[in-house]
C-alpha positions as CSV (number, residue, x, y, z in Angstrom):
1,M,-91.6,85.3,83.0
2,E,-89.1,84.3,85.6
3,I,-90.3,80.7,85.5
4,T,-89.7,80.6,81.7
5,A,-86.2,82.0,82.1
6,N,-85.4,79.4,84.8
7,A,-86.7,76.6,82.6
8,D,-84.5,77.8,79.7
9,L,-81.5,78.0,82.0
10,L,-82.2,74.5,83.3
11,A,-82.6,73.1,79.8
12,R,-79.3,74.7,78.6
13,E,-77.5,73.3,81.7
14,A,-79.0,69.8,81.2
15,G,-77.9,69.9,77.5
16,R,-74.4,70.9,78.5
17,V,-74.2,68.1,81.1
18,R,-75.4,65.6,78.5
19,E,-72.7,66.8,76.1
20,E,-70.0,66.4,78.7
21,Q,-71.3,62.9,79.7
22,S,-71.4,61.9,76.0
23,A,-67.8,63.2,75.5
24,E,-66.6,61.3,78.5
25,R,-68.4,58.1,77.4
26,E,-66.9,58.4,74.0
27,A,-63.4,58.9,75.4
28,E,-63.8,55.9,77.7
29,F,-65.0,53.8,74.8
30,A,-62.0,54.9,72.7
31,G,-59.8,53.8,75.5
32,L,-61.5,50.4,75.5
33,V,-61.0,50.1,71.8
34,G,-57.3,50.9,72.2
35,R,-56.8,48.5,75.1
36,Q,-58.7,45.5,73.7
37,A,-58.8,45.6,69.9
38,R,-55.8,43.4,69.4
39,L,-57.1,40.8,71.9
40,M,-60.5,40.8,70.2
41,F,-58.9,40.4,66.8
42,R,-56.9,37.4,68.0
43,V,-60.0,35.8,69.5
44,A,-62.0,36.3,66.4
45,M,-59.2,35.1,64.1
46,S,-58.8,31.9,66.1
47,L,-62.4,31.0,65.2
48,V,-63.0,32.3,61.7
49,R,-59.4,31.8,60.3
50,N,-60.0,34.7,57.9
51,E,-58.7,38.2,58.4
52,A,-61.6,40.0,56.8
53,D,-64.2,38.0,58.8
54,A,-62.2,38.5,62.0
55,E,-62.2,42.2,61.4
56,D,-65.9,42.2,60.8
57,A,-66.6,40.2,63.9
58,V,-64.5,42.7,66.0
59,Q,-66.3,45.6,64.5
60,E,-69.7,44.0,65.2
61,A,-68.7,43.3,68.7
62,F,-67.6,46.9,69.3
63,L,-70.9,48.2,67.9
64,K,-72.8,45.9,70.2
65,L,-70.7,47.0,73.2
66,Y,-71.2,50.7,72.4
67,R,-74.9,50.4,71.8
68,T,-75.7,48.5,74.9
69,G,-73.3,50.3,77.2
70,A,-72.7,47.1,79.1
71,W,-68.9,47.7,78.9
72,L,-69.3,50.5,81.4
73,S,-70.2,48.2,84.4
74,V,-68.0,45.1,83.9
75,R,-65.3,44.1,86.4
76,E,-63.3,41.8,84.1
77,E,-63.0,43.9,80.9
78,R,-60.8,41.4,79.0
79,A,-63.0,38.4,79.7
80,F,-66.1,40.4,78.9
81,V,-65.0,41.7,75.5
82,G,-63.4,38.4,74.7
83,R,-66.7,36.6,75.2
84,V,-68.6,39.2,73.2
85,V,-66.3,38.9,70.2
86,W,-66.3,35.1,70.5
87,R,-70.1,35.1,70.2
88,C,-70.0,37.5,67.2
89,A,-67.4,35.3,65.5
90,L,-69.4,32.1,66.2
91,D,-72.5,33.8,64.8
92,R,-70.6,34.8,61.7
93,L,-69.4,31.2,61.2
94,E,-72.9,29.9,61.6
95,R,-74.3,32.4,59.0
96,S,-71.6,31.4,56.5
97,R,-72.2,27.7,57.1
98,R,-75.9,28.1,56.5
99,A,-75.2,30.1,53.3
100,R,-72.9,27.4,52.0
101,E,-75.5,24.7,52.8
102,T,-78.2,26.6,51.0
103,S,-76.0,27.1,48.0
104,M,-75.1,23.4,47.9
105,R,-78.7,22.3,48.2
106,T,-79.7,24.6,45.3
107,E,-76.9,23.4,43.2
108,S,-77.4,19.7,44.0
109,G,-81.1,20.1,43.4
110,V,-80.6,21.4,39.9
111,E,-78.1,18.6,39.2
112,M,-80.4,16.0,40.5
113,E,-83.3,17.4,38.4
114,W,-81.2,17.2,35.3
115,A,-80.0,13.7,36.1
116,A,-83.6,12.6,36.7
117,T,-84.7,13.7,33.3
118,G,-81.7,12.1,31.6
119,A,-81.1,15.2,29.6
120,S,-77.7,16.9,29.3
121,V,-77.3,20.5,30.4
122,E,-77.3,21.6,26.7
123,E,-80.5,19.6,25.9
124,R,-82.2,20.9,29.0
125,M,-81.3,24.6,28.2
126,S,-82.4,24.3,24.6
127,G,-85.6,22.6,25.6
128,E,-86.4,25.6,27.9
129,G,-85.6,28.0,25.2
130,E,-88.0,26.3,22.8
131,R,-90.7,26.2,25.4
132,A,-90.3,29.9,26.0
133,T,-90.5,30.6,22.2
134,L,-93.7,28.5,22.0
135,R,-95.3,30.4,24.9
136,R,-94.9,33.7,23.0
Protein backbone atom coordinates (compact mmCIF):
# COMPACT_ATOMS: atom_id res chain seq x y z
CA MET A 1 0.00 0.00 0.00
CA GLU A 2 2.80 2.39 0.87
CA ILE A 3 4.56 1.64 -2.45
CA THR A 4 1.41 2.56 -4.39
CA ALA A 5 1.05 5.81 -2.45
CA ASN A 6 4.69 6.70 -3.15
CA ALA A 7 4.23 5.90 -6.85
CA ASP A 8 1.16 8.14 -7.00
CA LEU A 9 3.03 10.91 -5.23
CA LEU A 10 5.97 10.59 -7.65
CA ALA A 11 3.63 10.59 -10.66
CA ARG A 12 1.89 13.76 -9.44
CA GLU A 13 5.23 15.44 -8.78
CA ALA A 14 6.54 14.45 -12.23
CA GLY A 15 3.38 15.87 -13.83
CA ARG A 16 3.77 19.14 -11.94
CA VAL A 17 7.43 19.42 -13.01
CA ARG A 18 6.49 18.74 -16.66
CA GLU A 19 3.82 21.44 -16.52
CA GLU A 20 6.31 23.94 -15.06
CA GLN A 21 8.89 23.08 -17.70
CA SER A 22 6.28 23.38 -20.44
CA ALA A 23 5.18 26.78 -19.15
CA GLU A 24 8.81 27.95 -18.99
CA ARG A 25 9.47 26.68 -22.51
CA GLU A 26 6.38 28.46 -23.85
CA ALA A 27 7.38 31.68 -22.12
CA GLU A 28 10.89 31.44 -23.59
CA PHE A 29 9.45 30.81 -27.05
CA ALA A 30 7.08 33.77 -26.71
CA GLY A 31 10.15 35.86 -25.91
CA LEU A 32 11.90 34.56 -29.03
CA VAL A 33 8.87 35.47 -31.14
CA GLY A 34 8.79 38.95 -29.64
CA ARG A 35 12.50 39.51 -30.21
CA GLN A 36 12.86 38.05 -33.70
CA ALA A 37 9.51 38.30 -35.55
CA ARG A 38 10.33 41.61 -37.26
CA LEU A 39 13.77 40.42 -38.38
CA MET A 40 12.30 37.18 -39.71
CA PHE A 41 9.60 39.04 -41.61
CA ARG A 42 12.17 41.35 -43.23
CA VAL A 43 14.30 38.37 -44.27
CA ALA A 44 11.31 36.54 -45.77
CA MET A 45 10.02 39.67 -47.47
CA SER A 46 13.39 40.25 -49.12
CA LEU A 47 13.03 36.90 -50.85
CA VAL A 48 9.35 36.44 -51.64
CA ARG A 49 8.44 40.12 -52.23
CA ASN A 50 4.88 39.43 -51.14
CA GLU A 51 3.55 40.26 -47.69
CA ALA A 52 1.21 37.26 -47.40
CA ASP A 53 3.90 34.80 -48.49
CA ALA A 54 6.42 36.41 -46.13
CA GLU A 55 4.00 36.05 -43.21
CA ASP A 56 3.41 32.41 -44.16
CA ALA A 57 7.16 31.75 -44.31
CA VAL A 58 7.66 33.32 -40.87
CA GLN A 59 4.82 31.27 -39.41
CA GLU A 60 6.23 28.09 -40.95
CA ALA A 61 9.67 28.92 -39.55
CA PHE A 62 8.29 29.51 -36.05
CA LEU A 63 6.41 26.20 -36.19
CA LYS A 64 9.58 24.37 -37.20
CA LEU A 65 11.53 26.07 -34.46
CA TYR A 66 8.96 25.24 -31.80
CA ARG A 67 8.53 21.62 -32.85
CA THR A 68 12.24 20.83 -33.00
CA GLY A 69 13.27 22.81 -29.94
CA ALA A 70 16.56 23.65 -31.68
CA TRP A 71 16.15 27.30 -30.69
CA LEU A 72 16.83 26.35 -27.07
CA SER A 73 20.49 25.55 -27.64
CA VAL A 74 21.72 28.11 -30.18
CA ARG A 75 24.40 30.67 -29.45
CA GLU A 76 23.62 33.15 -32.23
CA GLU A 77 19.85 33.45 -32.07
CA ARG A 78 19.46 36.10 -34.79
CA ALA A 79 21.64 34.23 -37.26
CA PHE A 80 19.88 30.95 -36.53
CA VAL A 81 16.31 32.19 -36.91
CA GLY A 82 17.32 34.25 -39.94
CA ARG A 83 18.66 31.13 -41.62
CA VAL A 84 15.57 29.09 -40.76
CA VAL A 85 13.18 31.68 -42.20
CA TRP A 86 15.44 32.12 -45.24
CA ARG A 87 15.15 28.39 -45.98
CA CYS A 88 11.36 28.46 -45.46
CA ALA A 89 11.01 31.41 -47.84
CA LEU A 90 13.20 29.70 -50.45
CA ASP A 91 11.09 26.55 -50.16
CA ARG A 92 7.96 28.63 -50.64
CA LEU A 93 9.44 30.26 -53.76
CA GLU A 94 10.39 26.88 -55.18
CA ARG A 95 6.89 25.47 -54.59
CA SER A 96 5.24 28.45 -56.30
CA ARG A 97 7.69 28.28 -59.22
CA ARG A 98 6.92 24.58 -59.73
CA ALA A 99 3.19 25.26 -59.55
CA ARG A 100 3.49 27.98 -62.22
CA GLU A 101 5.54 25.71 -64.47
CA THR A 102 3.02 22.91 -64.14
CA SER A 103 0.20 25.30 -64.91
CA MET A 104 2.03 26.67 -67.94
CA ARG A 105 2.80 23.17 -69.23
CA THR A 106 -0.84 22.18 -68.92
CA GLU A 107 -2.09 25.31 -70.64
CA SER A 108 0.49 25.18 -73.42
CA GLY A 109 -0.17 21.45 -73.92
CA VAL A 110 -3.86 22.16 -74.54
CA GLU A 111 -3.05 25.02 -76.89
CA MET A 112 -0.56 22.89 -78.81
CA GLU A 113 -3.08 20.04 -79.08
CA TRP A 114 -5.70 22.38 -80.53
CA ALA A 115 -3.16 23.93 -82.88
CA ALA A 116 -2.07 20.50 -84.10
CA THR A 117 -5.63 19.53 -85.02
CA GLY A 118 -6.18 22.80 -86.87
CA ALA A 119 -9.51 23.23 -85.12
CA SER A 120 -10.60 26.37 -83.35
CA VAL A 121 -11.55 26.24 -79.70
CA GLU A 122 -15.24 26.40 -80.63
CA GLU A 123 -14.90 23.57 -83.16
CA ARG A 124 -12.94 21.47 -80.69
CA MET A 125 -15.50 21.99 -77.90
CA SER A 126 -18.49 21.30 -80.15
CA GLY A 127 -16.79 18.17 -81.48
CA GLU A 128 -16.31 16.87 -77.94
CA GLY A 129 -19.96 17.57 -77.14
CA GLU A 130 -21.11 15.65 -80.21
CA ARG A 131 -18.87 12.70 -79.32
CA ALA A 132 -20.27 12.66 -75.79
CA THR A 133 -23.82 12.65 -77.19
CA LEU A 134 -23.01 9.76 -79.55
CA ARG A 135 -21.53 7.70 -76.70
CA ARG A 136 -24.81 7.84 -74.78
